[in-house]
C-alpha positions as CSV (number, residue, x, y, z in Angstrom):
1,M,29.9,-39.3,-26.7
2,V,28.9,-41.4,-23.7
3,V,25.3,-42.3,-22.8
4,A,23.8,-45.1,-20.8
5,R,20.2,-46.0,-19.8
6,Q,18.8,-47.0,-16.4
7,P,15.4,-48.8,-16.4
8,I,12.3,-47.5,-14.6
9,L,10.0,-50.3,-13.6
10,D,6.4,-50.6,-12.4
11,H,5.1,-52.6,-9.4
12,V,5.4,-55.9,-11.2
13,E,8.9,-55.1,-12.4
14,R,8.0,-54.4,-16.0
15,I,10.2,-51.8,-17.7
16,V,8.0,-48.7,-18.3
17,G,10.8,-46.3,-19.3
18,F,14.5,-45.5,-19.2
19,E,16.4,-42.6,-17.8
20,L,19.3,-41.5,-20.1
21,L,22.5,-40.9,-18.2
22,T,25.7,-39.2,-19.2
23,P,28.8,-38.0,-17.4
24,P,28.3,-34.6,-15.6
25,E,29.8,-31.6,-17.4
26,A,31.0,-28.3,-16.1
27,H,27.6,-26.9,-17.2
28,P,24.6,-29.1,-16.6
29,H,22.7,-27.9,-19.7
30,E,25.7,-29.2,-21.8
31,A,25.2,-32.6,-20.4
32,T,21.5,-32.5,-21.4
33,A,22.4,-31.3,-24.9
34,M,24.9,-34.2,-25.1
35,I,22.3,-36.8,-24.2
36,L,19.8,-35.4,-26.7
37,A,22.4,-35.2,-29.5
38,Q,23.6,-38.8,-28.7
39,A,20.2,-40.2,-28.5
40,I,18.9,-38.6,-31.7
41,A,22.0,-38.6,-33.9
42,D,24.6,-41.2,-32.8
43,I,22.5,-44.1,-31.5
44,G,18.9,-43.2,-32.2
45,L,16.2,-42.9,-29.6
46,H,14.4,-46.1,-30.6
47,K,17.5,-48.1,-30.3
48,L,18.1,-46.7,-26.8
49,V,14.6,-47.1,-25.3
50,G,12.5,-49.0,-27.8
51,D,8.9,-48.1,-27.5
52,R,9.3,-46.9,-23.9
53,P,9.6,-43.3,-22.9
54,A,13.0,-41.7,-22.4
55,H,13.5,-39.6,-19.2
56,V,16.0,-36.8,-19.8
57,D,17.3,-34.4,-17.2
58,V,16.9,-30.8,-18.3
59,T,17.8,-27.5,-16.7
60,R,16.4,-24.0,-16.8
61,E,19.3,-22.9,-19.0
62,F,18.8,-25.6,-21.5
63,L,15.0,-25.0,-21.8
64,L,15.6,-21.3,-22.5
65,L,18.3,-22.1,-25.1
66,V,16.5,-24.9,-27.0
67,N,12.8,-24.1,-27.5
68,P,10.9,-25.6,-29.2
69,L,12.5,-29.0,-28.5
70,P,13.3,-31.1,-31.5
71,L,11.8,-34.2,-30.0
72,D,8.7,-36.3,-30.2
73,P,6.7,-35.4,-27.0
74,E,5.2,-38.9,-26.9
75,R,8.7,-40.4,-26.6
76,V,10.3,-38.1,-24.0
77,V,9.7,-37.2,-20.3
78,L,11.5,-34.1,-19.2
79,E,13.0,-34.1,-15.7
80,L,13.6,-30.9,-13.9
81,P,14.9,-30.4,-10.3
82,A,11.9,-30.0,-8.0
83,D,13.5,-27.1,-6.2
84,D,14.7,-25.2,-9.3
85,H,14.5,-21.5,-9.2
86,V,11.3,-20.4,-11.0
87,D,10.7,-17.1,-12.7
88,G,8.2,-15.8,-15.3
89,E,10.5,-16.7,-18.2
90,L,10.9,-20.3,-17.1
91,L,7.2,-20.7,-16.5
92,T,6.4,-19.4,-19.9
93,V,8.7,-21.9,-21.5
94,L,7.4,-24.8,-19.4
95,R,3.8,-23.9,-20.3
96,E,4.8,-24.0,-24.0
97,V,6.5,-27.3,-23.5
98,R,3.5,-28.8,-21.8
99,A,1.2,-27.4,-24.4
100,A,3.3,-29.2,-27.0
101,G,2.5,-32.5,-25.3
102,F,5.7,-33.1,-23.2
103,R,5.4,-34.6,-19.8
104,L,7.3,-33.1,-16.9
105,A,8.7,-35.0,-13.9
106,L,10.3,-33.3,-10.9
107,D,13.5,-34.9,-9.7
108,G,14.6,-34.8,-6.1
109,Y,11.1,-34.0,-4.8
110,R,10.7,-33.0,-1.1
111,E,7.5,-31.3,-0.1
112,A,9.3,-28.8,2.1
113,T,11.4,-27.4,-0.7
114,A,9.5,-28.1,-3.9
115,S,8.3,-25.3,-6.0
116,D,4.5,-25.0,-6.1
117,A,4.6,-23.4,-9.6
118,L,6.5,-26.4,-10.9
119,L,4.2,-28.9,-9.1
120,D,1.2,-27.4,-10.9
121,L,2.8,-28.3,-14.2
122,A,4.2,-31.7,-13.3
123,E,2.7,-35.1,-14.0
124,S,5.0,-37.0,-11.7
125,V,7.7,-36.6,-9.1
126,K,10.8,-38.6,-8.2
127,I,11.6,-39.2,-4.6
128,D,15.1,-40.1,-3.7
129,V,14.9,-42.9,-1.1
130,R,18.6,-43.3,-0.4
131,G,19.6,-42.6,3.2
132,R,16.3,-41.2,4.3
133,S,14.0,-42.4,7.1
134,E,10.8,-44.2,6.4
135,E,8.8,-41.4,8.0
136,E,10.4,-38.8,5.6
137,I,9.7,-40.9,2.6
138,E,6.1,-41.6,3.6
139,A,5.4,-37.9,4.3
140,D,6.6,-36.9,0.8
141,V,4.6,-39.7,-0.9
142,N,1.4,-38.6,0.9
143,A,2.0,-35.0,0.0
144,A,2.6,-35.8,-3.7
145,R,-0.4,-38.1,-3.8
146,G,-2.5,-35.3,-2.3
147,R,-1.6,-33.2,-5.3
148,G,-2.6,-36.0,-7.7
149,L,0.9,-36.7,-8.8
150,N,2.5,-40.0,-9.8
151,V,5.4,-41.0,-7.6
152,I,8.6,-42.7,-8.6
153,A,11.1,-44.1,-6.0
154,N,14.5,-43.2,-7.2
155,G,17.8,-44.7,-6.0
156,V,16.3,-47.9,-4.6
157,P,19.4,-49.6,-3.2
158,D,18.3,-53.0,-1.9
159,R,15.3,-55.4,-1.5
160,Q,14.4,-54.1,1.9
161,V,13.9,-50.5,0.7
162,Y,12.1,-51.8,-2.4
163,G,9.7,-53.7,-0.3
164,F,9.0,-50.7,1.9
165,C,8.4,-48.5,-1.2
166,R,6.1,-51.0,-2.8
167,G,4.1,-51.0,0.4
168,L,3.7,-47.2,0.2
169,G,2.2,-47.6,-3.3
170,F,4.9,-46.0,-5.4
171,D,3.9,-46.1,-9.1
172,A,7.4,-46.9,-10.4
173,F,10.9,-47.7,-9.2
174,Q,14.5,-47.0,-10.3
175,G,17.9,-47.8,-8.8
176,Q,20.9,-50.0,-8.6
177,Y,18.9,-52.8,-7.0
178,F,17.3,-53.6,-10.4
179,A,20.6,-53.8,-12.1
180,E,22.1,-56.2,-9.5
181,P,19.0,-57.9,-8.0
182,V,19.4,-60.2,-5.0
183,V,18.7,-63.9,-5.4
184,V,15.2,-65.1,-4.6
185,Q,15.4,-68.8,-3.7
186,G,12.9,-71.3,-5.1
187,T,13.4,-71.8,-8.8
188,S,13.8,-75.5,-9.7
189,V,15.7,-76.0,-13.0
190,P,15.5,-79.4,-14.6
191,T,18.8,-81.3,-14.8
192,Y,18.8,-81.4,-18.6
193,R,18.5,-77.6,-18.7
194,L,21.4,-77.2,-16.3
195,R,23.4,-79.3,-18.7
196,A,22.6,-76.8,-21.5
197,L,24.0,-74.0,-19.2
198,S,27.0,-76.2,-18.5
199,M,27.9,-76.3,-22.2
200,L,28.2,-72.5,-22.2
201,A,30.1,-72.6,-18.9
202,A,32.5,-75.2,-20.3
203,G,33.4,-73.1,-23.3
204,E,35.7,-74.7,-25.8
205,A,36.0,-77.8,-23.7
206,A,32.4,-78.7,-24.8
207,T,32.7,-81.0,-27.9
208,F,30.3,-81.1,-30.9
209,E,29.1,-84.6,-29.7
210,Q,28.4,-83.4,-26.2
211,L,26.4,-80.4,-27.5
212,E,24.4,-82.6,-29.8
213,R,23.5,-84.9,-26.9
214,V,22.5,-82.1,-24.6
215,V,20.3,-80.4,-27.2
216,A,18.7,-83.7,-28.1
217,E,17.6,-84.2,-24.5
218,D,15.3,-81.2,-24.6
219,P,12.7,-81.4,-27.5
220,G,11.7,-77.8,-27.0
221,L,15.3,-76.6,-27.1
222,S,16.0,-78.7,-30.2
223,L,13.0,-77.2,-32.1
224,K,14.0,-73.7,-31.2
225,L,17.6,-74.1,-32.3
226,V,16.6,-75.6,-35.6
227,K,14.1,-72.7,-36.0
228,L,16.9,-70.2,-35.2
229,A,19.2,-71.8,-37.7
230,N,16.5,-71.2,-40.4
231,S,15.8,-67.6,-39.3
232,A,16.9,-64.4,-41.0
233,F,18.9,-63.6,-37.8
234,Y,21.5,-66.1,-39.0
235,G,20.9,-65.9,-42.8
236,G,18.7,-69.0,-43.2
237,R,20.0,-69.5,-46.8
238,H,20.0,-73.3,-46.7
239,P,17.1,-75.3,-45.0
240,V,18.0,-76.9,-41.7
241,G,16.0,-79.8,-40.4
242,T,18.1,-81.7,-37.8
243,I,20.0,-80.9,-34.7
244,K,23.3,-81.9,-36.4
245,Q,22.6,-79.6,-39.3
246,A,21.8,-76.7,-36.9
247,L,25.0,-77.3,-35.1
248,M,26.9,-77.3,-38.4
249,A,25.1,-74.2,-39.7
250,L,25.4,-72.1,-36.5
251,G,28.8,-73.4,-35.1
252,T,29.4,-74.8,-31.7
253,S,30.1,-71.4,-30.1
254,T,26.8,-70.0,-31.3
255,V,24.9,-73.1,-30.2
256,R,26.4,-73.0,-26.7
257,R,25.4,-69.4,-26.4
258,W,21.8,-69.8,-27.7
259,A,21.1,-73.0,-25.8
260,A,21.8,-71.1,-22.6
261,L,19.8,-68.1,-23.7
262,L,16.8,-70.3,-24.7
263,V,16.9,-72.1,-21.3
264,L,17.0,-68.7,-19.4
265,A,14.2,-67.3,-21.6
266,G,12.0,-70.3,-20.5
267,I,12.1,-69.3,-16.8
268,N,8.8,-67.6,-16.4
269,D,8.7,-66.7,-12.7
270,R,11.4,-64.1,-12.8
271,P,11.0,-60.4,-13.9
272,S,11.4,-60.0,-17.6
273,H,13.9,-57.2,-17.2
274,L,16.5,-59.6,-15.8
275,L,16.8,-61.4,-19.1
276,E,17.0,-58.1,-21.1
277,T,19.7,-56.8,-18.6
278,G,21.6,-60.1,-19.0
279,L,21.5,-60.0,-22.8
280,L,22.7,-56.4,-23.0
281,R,25.4,-56.9,-20.5
282,A,26.6,-60.1,-22.1
283,R,26.9,-58.6,-25.6
284,L,28.5,-55.4,-24.2
285,C,31.1,-57.4,-22.2
286,E,31.8,-59.4,-25.3
287,L,32.4,-56.3,-27.5
288,V,34.5,-54.5,-24.8
289,A,36.5,-57.7,-24.1
290,A,37.4,-57.8,-27.8
291,R,38.9,-54.3,-27.4
292,T,40.7,-55.0,-24.1
293,D,44.2,-56.3,-23.8
294,G,44.3,-59.9,-22.5
295,A,40.5,-60.4,-22.5
296,E,38.7,-62.9,-24.5
297,A,35.5,-61.9,-26.3
298,D,33.7,-65.2,-25.9
299,R,34.5,-65.4,-22.3
300,G,33.4,-61.8,-21.9
301,F,29.9,-62.8,-23.2
302,T,29.8,-65.7,-20.7
303,V,30.8,-63.6,-17.8
304,G,28.3,-60.9,-18.6
305,L,25.4,-63.3,-19.1
306,F,26.1,-65.4,-16.0
307,S,26.3,-62.2,-13.8
308,V,22.5,-62.2,-13.8
309,V,21.9,-66.0,-14.0
310,D,22.1,-66.4,-10.3
311,A,19.1,-64.2,-9.9
312,L,17.3,-65.9,-12.8
313,L,17.8,-69.4,-11.4
314,G,17.3,-68.5,-7.8
315,L,20.9,-69.6,-6.9
316,R,23.4,-67.7,-4.9
317,M,26.5,-66.9,-7.0
318,P,28.8,-69.2,-5.0
319,D,26.3,-72.1,-5.5
320,L,26.1,-71.3,-9.2
321,L,29.9,-71.3,-9.5
322,A,30.0,-74.7,-7.7
323,E,27.2,-76.1,-9.9
324,L,28.6,-75.3,-13.3
325,P,32.0,-76.2,-14.8
326,F,33.6,-72.8,-15.0
327,D,37.4,-72.7,-15.2
328,E,39.3,-70.7,-12.6
329,R,39.6,-67.6,-14.8
330,T,35.8,-67.3,-15.3
331,T,35.1,-68.1,-11.7
332,R,37.4,-65.3,-10.6
333,A,35.8,-62.9,-13.0
334,L,32.3,-63.7,-11.8
335,G,33.0,-64.1,-8.1
336,E,35.6,-61.4,-7.5
337,H,35.6,-59.2,-10.7
338,E,39.3,-60.2,-11.1
339,G,41.3,-60.9,-14.2
340,P,40.8,-59.3,-17.7
341,E,37.1,-60.3,-18.0
342,G,36.4,-59.5,-14.4
343,K,37.7,-56.0,-15.1
344,V,35.5,-55.7,-18.1
345,L,32.5,-56.8,-16.1
346,A,33.2,-54.3,-13.3
347,G,33.5,-51.5,-15.9
348,V,30.3,-52.4,-17.6
349,L,28.4,-52.6,-14.3
350,A,29.6,-49.2,-13.4
351,Y,28.6,-47.8,-16.9
352,E,25.1,-49.3,-16.5
353,A,24.7,-47.5,-13.2
354,G,25.9,-44.2,-14.6
355,E,28.9,-44.3,-12.3
356,F,31.3,-43.1,-15.0
357,E,34.2,-42.2,-12.7
358,K,34.1,-45.7,-11.2
359,C,34.0,-47.1,-14.8
360,V,37.2,-45.3,-15.6
361,A,38.8,-46.5,-12.3
362,S,38.1,-50.1,-13.3
363,G,40.7,-49.8,-16.0
364,V,38.3,-50.4,-18.9
365,S,38.1,-47.7,-21.6
366,L,35.0,-45.6,-21.2
367,V,35.2,-44.8,-24.9
368,D,35.3,-48.5,-25.8
369,I,32.1,-49.1,-23.8
370,A,30.4,-46.1,-25.3
371,H,31.3,-47.1,-28.8
372,A,30.0,-50.7,-28.2
373,Y,26.8,-49.6,-26.5
374,G,24.7,-49.0,-29.6
375,E,25.7,-52.2,-31.2
376,A,24.9,-54.1,-28.0
377,L,21.5,-52.5,-27.9
378,D,20.8,-53.5,-31.5
379,W,21.9,-57.1,-30.8
380,T,19.8,-57.3,-27.7
381,D,16.6,-56.2,-29.5
382,G,17.2,-58.8,-32.2
383,A,17.9,-61.5,-29.6
384,L,14.7,-60.8,-27.7
385,V,12.7,-61.1,-30.8
386,Q,14.3,-64.5,-31.6
387,L,13.7,-65.7,-28.0
388,S,10.1,-64.7,-28.1
389,N,9.3,-66.5,-31.3
């Protein structure tokens, strides 16, 4: 079973929900059933979306087949096509669903074709902004606002469209732009913190002594690594009080990784969803690389994490590659998506976007990514807790 999530963000780029995505089936209601079964049974809704609502596409056929819905209405937003055929049977079911506390969002909203009966029951609408004129988008926003509906910009492709949509006052935003954000120049990263990132970039070439010196340069980093070594996340069976003890307890590979994560978590002027995206992508690339011929798991983690570091640091990817001591293989993976780990990164990026055919075309096993996804979500949740402590 294959399921991915795409974040929905508010006007300050905080994640306020996730849409659950799955490959399209011959019958759309089968895809909906697959998402629900996957979320509830295989992965668990909390693991997929945390305490944020899950947006799930539903169809008329599915709602008539499965009523009442075996879901917590406070956790799920049902998305129905805005121009769906409406009859008395569907309206009866939708009123029951709304009475049970479920929220309804209409996908693909256009004022000219949307069903008035559905709009009367909806809380929000999604407006697809891809390939449409500014005048068309603005007209639909104004019409939805006139009905008292919340509006979500769907399919935001780039920063220019995002800026325009923010100016129109959309309540929330969704699209590939937020998975692969452009770099915003201006972040200044202290040299000693760049050196911590260099340790991860250098991989096995970084020695124990080099790691110890780099960590010792940053008192805050030293304290956090010692605290991490004592945490339940890594067992914490024997008290750790020094940097050297932390290095010995955690191992050089783990310290390289966490030194970089702690540096990135300390960058406060970037949207928080970037770090969450980077953590999930890094762990997913690591797990998939371990299952991919010719790929290295540790390098997969590095490639996944650094695929968002350019945006976190305010550096263009070519500048980041020139700044840090990546070897040729990692450079090609990050810059060109070439080589075994580059192929893994390309597959994971396509999976995140719900572009499952593109994922298969990358040469990476869709099944391997799907199997690793739940474990990667679990690890990301734990890592975020550690980074916030």
